[in-house]
C-alpha positions as CSV (number, residue, x, y, z in Angstrom):
1,M,-14.2,14.2,13.6
2,P,-11.7,11.5,14.7
3,Q,-11.8,8.0,13.1
4,D,-12.3,5.1,15.5
5,V,-9.8,2.5,14.3
6,L,-9.8,-1.1,15.6
7,V,-6.5,-2.8,15.3
8,V,-6.6,-6.6,15.6
9,I,-3.6,-8.1,17.3
10,D,-2.9,-11.7,16.6
11,T,0.5,-12.2,18.1
12,V,3.2,-10.1,19.8
13,A,5.3,-10.4,16.6
14,S,2.5,-8.7,14.6
15,I,2.4,-5.5,16.7
16,P,5.4,-3.4,15.4
17,R,4.4,-3.8,11.7
18,R,0.7,-3.3,12.3
19,L,1.2,-0.2,14.5
20,K,3.9,1.2,12.2
21,L,1.2,1.4,9.5
22,V,-1.4,2.8,11.9
23,A,1.1,5.5,12.9
24,A,1.4,6.4,9.2
25,L,-2.4,6.4,9.0
26,A,-2.4,8.8,12.1
27,K,-0.4,11.4,10.0
28,Q,-3.2,11.3,7.4
29,A,-6.2,11.6,9.7
30,D,-7.3,12.2,13.3
31,I,-7.8,8.7,14.7
32,R,-8.6,7.0,17.9
33,I,-6.9,3.6,18.3
34,T,-8.2,0.4,20.0
35,G,-6.0,-2.7,20.1
36,A,-8.0,-6.0,20.3
37,F,-6.7,-9.5,21.1
38,V,-9.3,-12.3,20.9
39,T,-8.2,-15.7,22.0
40,G,-10.3,-17.8,19.7
41,L,-11.8,-21.1,20.8
42,P,-10.6,-24.6,20.1
43,G,-13.0,-26.3,17.6
44,S,-15.4,-28.9,18.9
45,A,-14.3,-32.5,18.3
46,A,-15.5,-35.9,19.3
47,F,-13.2,-37.1,22.1
48,A,-13.7,-40.4,23.8
49,D,-11.5,-39.1,26.6
50,L,-13.5,-36.0,27.8
51,Q,-10.9,-35.4,30.5
52,G,-8.1,-35.2,27.9
53,W,-10.2,-32.9,25.9
54,A,-10.8,-30.6,28.8
55,V,-7.0,-30.6,29.6
56,M,-6.3,-29.7,26.0
57,V,-8.7,-26.8,26.1
58,D,-7.4,-25.5,29.4
59,A,-3.9,-25.6,28.1
60,Y,-4.9,-23.7,25.0
61,M,-6.7,-21.0,26.9
62,T,-3.8,-20.6,29.4
63,S,-1.5,-20.2,26.4
64,Q,-3.7,-17.6,24.8
65,R,-4.1,-15.6,28.0
66,D,-0.3,-15.6,28.5
67,E,0.0,-14.4,24.8
68,A,-2.7,-11.7,25.4
69,A,-0.7,-10.3,28.4
70,K,2.6,-10.1,26.5
71,A,0.7,-8.6,23.5
72,E,-0.8,-5.9,25.8
73,A,2.5,-4.9,27.2
74,A,4.1,-4.9,23.8
75,F,1.1,-2.9,22.4
76,R,1.3,-0.2,25.0
77,S,5.1,0.0,24.7
78,E,5.0,0.4,20.9
79,M,2.1,2.9,21.2
80,G,4.3,5.0,23.6
81,Q,7.3,4.8,21.3
82,L,5.1,6.0,18.4
83,K,3.5,8.7,20.5
84,L,0.1,7.2,20.0
85,A,-2.8,6.9,22.5
86,G,-5.2,4.2,22.6
87,E,-7.2,1.5,24.5
88,W,-6.9,-2.3,24.8
89,L,-9.6,-4.9,24.5
90,F,-9.3,-8.6,25.5
91,R,-11.9,-11.2,24.7
92,E,-12.2,-14.9,25.3
93,A,-14.4,-15.8,22.4
94,D,-14.5,-17.0,18.9
95,L,-12.0,-15.0,16.9
96,T,-13.7,-14.1,13.7
97,E,-17.2,-13.6,15.2
98,S,-15.8,-11.4,18.0
99,V,-13.7,-9.2,15.7
100,T,-16.7,-8.9,13.3
101,T,-18.9,-7.7,16.2
102,L,-16.3,-5.3,17.5
103,A,-15.8,-3.9,14.0
104,R,-19.4,-2.7,13.8
105,L,-18.6,0.1,16.4
106,H,-15.6,1.4,14.6
107,D,-14.9,3.4,11.4
108,L,-12.1,1.2,10.2
109,V,-10.7,-2.2,11.1
110,V,-7.0,-3.0,10.6
111,L,-6.0,-6.6,10.4
112,G,-3.4,-8.8,8.7
113,Q,-3.4,-11.0,5.7
114,P,-3.4,-14.7,6.8
115,E,0.0,-16.4,6.5
116,P,0.2,-19.8,4.9
117,S,1.7,-21.2,8.1
118,E,-1.0,-19.8,10.4
119,P,-2.7,-22.3,12.7
120,V,-6.2,-23.7,12.2
121,I,-7.6,-21.3,14.7
122,A,-7.0,-18.1,12.7
123,L,-8.9,-15.0,11.8
124,R,-11.0,-15.2,8.6
125,P,-10.6,-11.8,7.0
126,E,-13.1,-12.6,4.2
127,E,-15.8,-13.0,6.9
128,V,-15.0,-9.8,8.7
129,V,-15.1,-7.9,5.3
130,L,-18.5,-9.3,4.2
131,A,-20.2,-9.4,7.6
132,A,-19.0,-6.4,9.6
133,G,-20.5,-3.7,7.5
134,R,-17.4,-1.6,8.0
135,P,-14.3,-1.0,5.8
136,V,-11.4,-3.3,6.5
137,L,-7.7,-2.4,5.9
138,V,-5.7,-5.6,5.3
139,I,-1.9,-5.5,5.7
140,P,0.2,-8.1,3.8
141,Y,2.1,-10.5,5.9
142,A,5.3,-9.8,3.9
143,G,6.7,-6.4,3.3
144,D,7.4,-3.1,5.3
145,F,4.8,-0.4,5.1
146,S,5.7,2.8,6.7
147,E,3.5,5.0,4.5
148,I,-0.1,4.7,3.4
149,G,-2.4,6.8,1.3
150,R,0.1,8.9,-0.7
151,H,-0.4,7.0,-3.9
152,V,-3.8,5.3,-4.1
153,I,-5.4,3.0,-6.6
154,V,-9.1,2.7,-6.5
155,A,-10.4,-0.4,-8.3
156,W,-13.7,0.8,-9.8
157,S,-16.4,-1.6,-11.2
158,G,-19.4,0.7,-10.9
159,T,-21.0,-1.5,-8.3
160,R,-22.5,-0.8,-4.9
161,E,-19.5,-2.3,-3.3
162,S,-16.9,-0.2,-5.2
163,A,-18.9,2.9,-4.6
164,R,-18.9,2.0,-0.8
165,A,-15.2,1.5,-0.8
166,L,-14.5,4.8,-2.6
167,H,-16.4,6.8,0.0
168,D,-15.1,4.8,2.9
169,A,-11.6,5.6,1.8
170,M,-12.4,9.3,1.1
171,F,-10.6,10.5,4.2
172,L,-7.4,9.1,2.7
173,I,-8.1,9.8,-0.9
174,E,-8.6,13.5,-0.3
175,R,-5.1,13.8,1.2
176,A,-3.3,11.6,-1.5
177,E,-0.7,12.9,-3.7
178,T,-1.8,10.8,-6.6
179,V,-5.1,8.9,-7.1
180,T,-5.7,6.5,-10.0
181,I,-9.1,5.1,-10.8
182,L,-8.6,1.7,-12.4
183,E,-11.3,0.2,-14.6
184,V,-11.0,-3.4,-15.9
185,D,-13.5,-4.8,-18.5
186,R,-16.1,-2.0,-18.3
187,P,-19.5,-3.6,-18.7
188,G,-22.0,-2.2,-21.2
189,S,-25.1,-0.4,-20.3
190,D,-27.9,-2.1,-18.4
191,G,-31.5,-1.3,-19.3
192,G,-30.6,1.9,-21.1
193,A,-28.7,3.4,-18.0
194,A,-25.1,4.0,-18.8
195,D,-22.7,2.5,-16.2
196,L,-20.5,4.9,-14.3
197,S,-17.0,4.9,-15.8
198,A,-13.6,5.6,-14.2
199,A,-13.8,8.9,-16.0
200,D,-17.0,9.7,-14.2
201,V,-15.4,9.0,-10.9
202,V,-12.5,11.3,-11.8
203,A,-15.0,14.1,-12.6
204,A,-16.8,13.5,-9.3
205,L,-13.6,13.6,-7.4
206,K,-12.6,16.9,-9.3
207,R,-15.8,18.5,-7.9
208,R,-14.4,17.7,-4.4
209,G,-11.1,19.3,-5.2
210,I,-9.3,15.9,-5.7
211,T,-7.1,15.4,-8.8
212,A,-7.4,11.9,-10.0
213,K,-6.7,10.1,-13.4
214,A,-8.5,7.2,-15.1
215,E,-6.9,4.1,-16.1
216,A,-9.0,1.7,-18.2
217,T,-7.9,-1.8,-19.5
218,V,-9.3,-5.1,-20.5
219,S,-8.3,-8.4,-18.7
220,D,-8.0,-10.5,-21.9
221,G,-7.7,-13.6,-19.8
222,T,-5.5,-12.2,-17.1
223,P,-6.8,-12.4,-13.6
224,V,-8.2,-9.0,-12.6
225,A,-6.4,-9.3,-9.2
226,D,-3.1,-9.7,-11.0
227,I,-3.9,-6.6,-13.1
228,I,-4.6,-4.5,-10.0
229,L,-1.5,-5.7,-8.2
230,S,0.7,-5.2,-11.3
231,L,-0.5,-1.6,-11.7
232,A,0.1,-1.1,-8.0
233,A,3.7,-2.1,-8.4
234,D,4.1,0.0,-11.6
235,L,2.8,3.2,-10.0
236,S,4.5,2.4,-6.5
237,A,1.1,2.6,-5.0
238,D,0.9,2.3,-1.2
239,L,-2.8,1.6,-1.0
240,V,-5.5,-0.2,-3.1
241,V,-9.1,0.5,-2.5
242,M,-11.7,-1.9,-3.7
243,G,-15.2,-3.2,-3.1
244,A,-15.5,-6.8,-2.0
245,W,-18.1,-8.8,-3.6
246,G,-19.5,-11.9,-1.9
247,H,-22.4,-13.7,-0.3
248,S,-23.2,-15.9,2.7
249,R,-23.8,-19.6,2.1
250,L,-25.0,-21.7,5.0
251,R,-23.2,-19.4,7.4
252,E,-20.0,-19.6,5.3
253,F,-19.0,-16.3,3.8
254,V,-17.8,-16.6,0.2
255,L,-15.8,-13.8,-1.5
256,G,-15.8,-13.3,-5.3
257,G,-12.8,-14.3,-7.3
258,V,-11.1,-10.9,-7.5
259,S,-11.3,-10.3,-3.7
260,R,-10.0,-13.8,-3.1
261,G,-7.2,-13.3,-5.4
262,I,-6.2,-10.0,-3.8
263,L,-6.3,-11.5,-0.3
264,K,-4.2,-14.4,-1.4
265,E,-1.5,-12.4,-3.4
266,M,-1.6,-8.9,-2.0
267,T,1.7,-6.9,-2.0
268,V,0.4,-3.7,-0.7
269,P,-2.2,-2.7,2.0
270,V,-5.8,-3.0,0.6
271,L,-8.8,-1.3,2.0
272,M,-11.9,-3.4,1.3
273,S,-15.6,-2.6,1.7
274,H,-18.7,-4.6,1.2
C-alpha cells in the first residue's frame, strides 16, 4: 500500500533539498506526495494605530501569497524533473497548527530543521512531533541528503515512544543494508518485569527477516543526543529513528532533553515518533 507523505514547503529555496530526499525515499517505498505551503499568521499585538496594523498584516499576507505561488511553480517543476507525481495544498492559517492538522491524514510528514536565522513566524517541529500522532521526518538545514534508509540507527530506550518509532520506520528498516539498535544507559527492571533491550529488538527484527546489530553504551555524563549523532557519523548512517518524549504544558509542547538536543544539533535526517 502506498505511503501518503506530506512535504512541508517553507520557501522556494527549501524545495530542491527537500524533494531530493523525498525522491530517495520513493526509491525505498511506494509513496504518494503532497506538498503543503501554509502562510502562517502575524502574531497579535497591541497597536495604537489599528490602520497601521491592518496595513502590516495585509502586506505580510500579500508577500506570503506571492511566495506560495512561486513555491507551487517550483514544486511542480522539481517534481517533474524528479519524475514524481503529487498534489499541492495551500492554506492561509496558523503554520504549526495547520501542519499538525494536515499531518493526521498522512503516513509520514517531511519538514525541515529550523534555521537559527528563521523569522519569528516559523514552524515549530516539536509541536508537530508531539501533537500530530504521526511520524515526522526532519531534514537538517545544513548538508546534502541524496540517500535515506541504507544505514539506519534506531535509538532504543524500551519506551512506548521508541517502540512507536521503530514500527513507524519499519517500511524503511526492512529495506536497509545495515541496521544498528543503539541503547544508552539501559534502565533496570521495573516491578520484576525485565525491560526490553537492544538485543531483544535485534531478535525481533531477525524474526522478520531483518539483520540488525545491537550497540549498548553508557553516557557517563555525555549528552545522549551527542552519543547518537556521534555514532551516526562513525557508521555513516543516513537515518536516525527515535521516539520523542514530551508533554503539553498550558498549550505549550515541551520535548524531552534528548529530543531537543537532536533537533538542535542534528546532522542526518531523523524520523521521530511520539
